[in-house]
C-alpha positions, 0 to 999 in steps of 0.5 A: 939158130933162128930157124931151129927157134922157129921149129922148136915153136912151131906150135906156140903163139910167137911174139916178135919185137923188132926194131933198131932201138928199144926191142930189148927193153920192151922184151924185158918188160913183157917177160917181167909182167908175165913172170910177175903174173905167173904165166908160163912162156918161152922166151929169146932176149939179146941181154942178161935180165934181172930175175932171169938166169938164161937168155933163151928158154924153150920147153914143149909145153909153154903156149907162147914164145917172146922173141927179141927180133934181131935184124942182124943176118942169121949167119955168114952164109945165110944173108937174111935177117934172123926175125925173118925166120920167126913168122910172128903172130904178134909183132912189133916195130919200135923204130926204124933208124938205120944201123948195121951199115956193114951189112945193110949199105943202103937205108932202103935195104935196112928198111926192106928187111923190116917190110919183109918181117911184117909181110911174113906174119902169120895170119890172122896176126897183130902188128904194132908200130911206133906211129911217132917214127916216120920210117916205122909208120910207113911199114906198119901202116901198109894194108895187109889182109889178115893183119890188125894194124895197132899204132901207139906212142908214149904213154901218158906221163908226167916227171916231178922232182926227179921221178916219172909217173904214168897217168893210168886210169886208176891214178898216177903210178911212179915207175923205175923207168924214165924217158919219152922212149921208155914210156914208148916201150911201155905202151908197146909192151902194155898192148902186147900183154893185153893181147896175151890176156893181162888186163891194163891194171894188172900190167901196171901192178907189175911194171912199176917193179920193173928196173929196166934191162941190163946195161940200159940206163943203168945206175952205176952210182949216185949221191945227193948231187950226182947220179951217174948212168951206163947205157948200151946206146950206139946207134944215133937215134939211141944216143939221142933218146937216151941223153934226151931222157936223163936231161929231162929227168934232171932238168935242174942239173948239168948233164956230161954225156960221153959217147964212144965210137965203137962199132963199124957203123959209128966209125964209118965216115959215110955213117957218122953224119947220122949223129948230128945234134944227137948229143945236143941236149948234153950240156958237156958232149964228149965223144971218145974214140980209140985210133987202135980200134980203127986200125983193128977194123982196117978203117980209115983214120978219123981226126977229132975236127971231123968228129965235131963236124959230124956231131954239129957241136963246135964245143964237142970235146973228143978224147982218144986216150983213155987216161986223158978222159979220166983226168978230165972227168975227175977234174970236174966238180960233180955238185948238181951235175949228172954223168951219162956214159954211152958205149957197146965198148969200155972207153978203152978199158975206163975202170969204171968202178974206180972213176964212179967211186972218185966222181961221187966222193967228190961230189 
C-alpha cells in the first residue's frame, strides 16, 4: 500500500510527518489549515479527523500530498517501515521514543529506520525535527547534501484560567489545544505550512478553530468542577506528555490518570521499565491490564507488584478487573478533580458513556 501511494504521488510535493508521537496531531493540523484556506491537496492520515470524511484522498490534480508516516512494517513480507517508500520533499520527525518492540527489538534498529527516512529524502528537501528530543535531534542534525535542516521547539504560550494562549506576533491568541507537546506539534505544523505558502498570520487564523484529532486529548464530558479526557496514548513518551498536559491545564485540580497496558510492547516485561515515572504528574495513578489479553497474546503473566516497580510508584493503583476499576472511579468525590483515560484499548470493555455520566452526575 505505501508503495502504491508513492506511485500515485510521484508528480506531487510529498510531505511526510513521522515520529513516535504527535504525527497524527501534526498531520491533522496541516490538513485543517490547508482546508480552511481552500488549498487543493491529497492526504493519508491514521485517524478520523473532524471535517474529513475519509482517511485517505488520492487525486490526479492535487499538487501536494500530506502523509502521516508510520514507522511500522509495510507488510508481513515487506520488512521495511511504511514511511521509507514515500521519499518526501518535506519531512518532520516529531520525536523518537522506542516503540513497536515486537518488530524493532533493539533501540538501534528503531532509530535506524528514522535515519533511513531522512537519508532517503528527495533533493532539494526540508527536514524538520524537535530539537528538544535528543534522539530526533541526533538524526535531524546530521548534515545531508541538498537538505535544509530546521530544528523547532514548542511555540511560545501561556496558560491562564484553564485556557491556552499562543504568543503570536499579532498578540495572544486563544487555542483549543493544550499541553507543551501540542504546542511543539503546532510549531512544526506552522513551519511546514509556511513552506507550502501559508503565512504565519494565515496559519493562526485557521489553527485557532482546530480542536484536535479523534481520541487525542478528547473531552468525554465536563462540568463546573470536573473534566474527563480520553487519549489514545500507549507509548511511554505519550503517556508522560499527555499526563503532564492535563495537569498543567488544571494545576489547581487533582488529577486521576488511568492507563491501560494493552499493546504488545506495553505488556512486555523487557519494555515495561520505559514507563518509569511517566505517571508522576498524576495525583492518583492507575494502571489497568487484563490477564486475558496476556493469554491471548501468549505472553507471560505480570503481577500488580511488578507493575508498581516498573512505573516507579509505590502508591500506584493496579486493576485487572473492569468492574473493580469502575467501582473505584465511581466511589471518588469528583469535585475539583479531573480524569484522564489513556488506552489504545477499552479498559476491558468499560462502558465509558455510563461511567462518565455517573462521575459528572456526582461532581
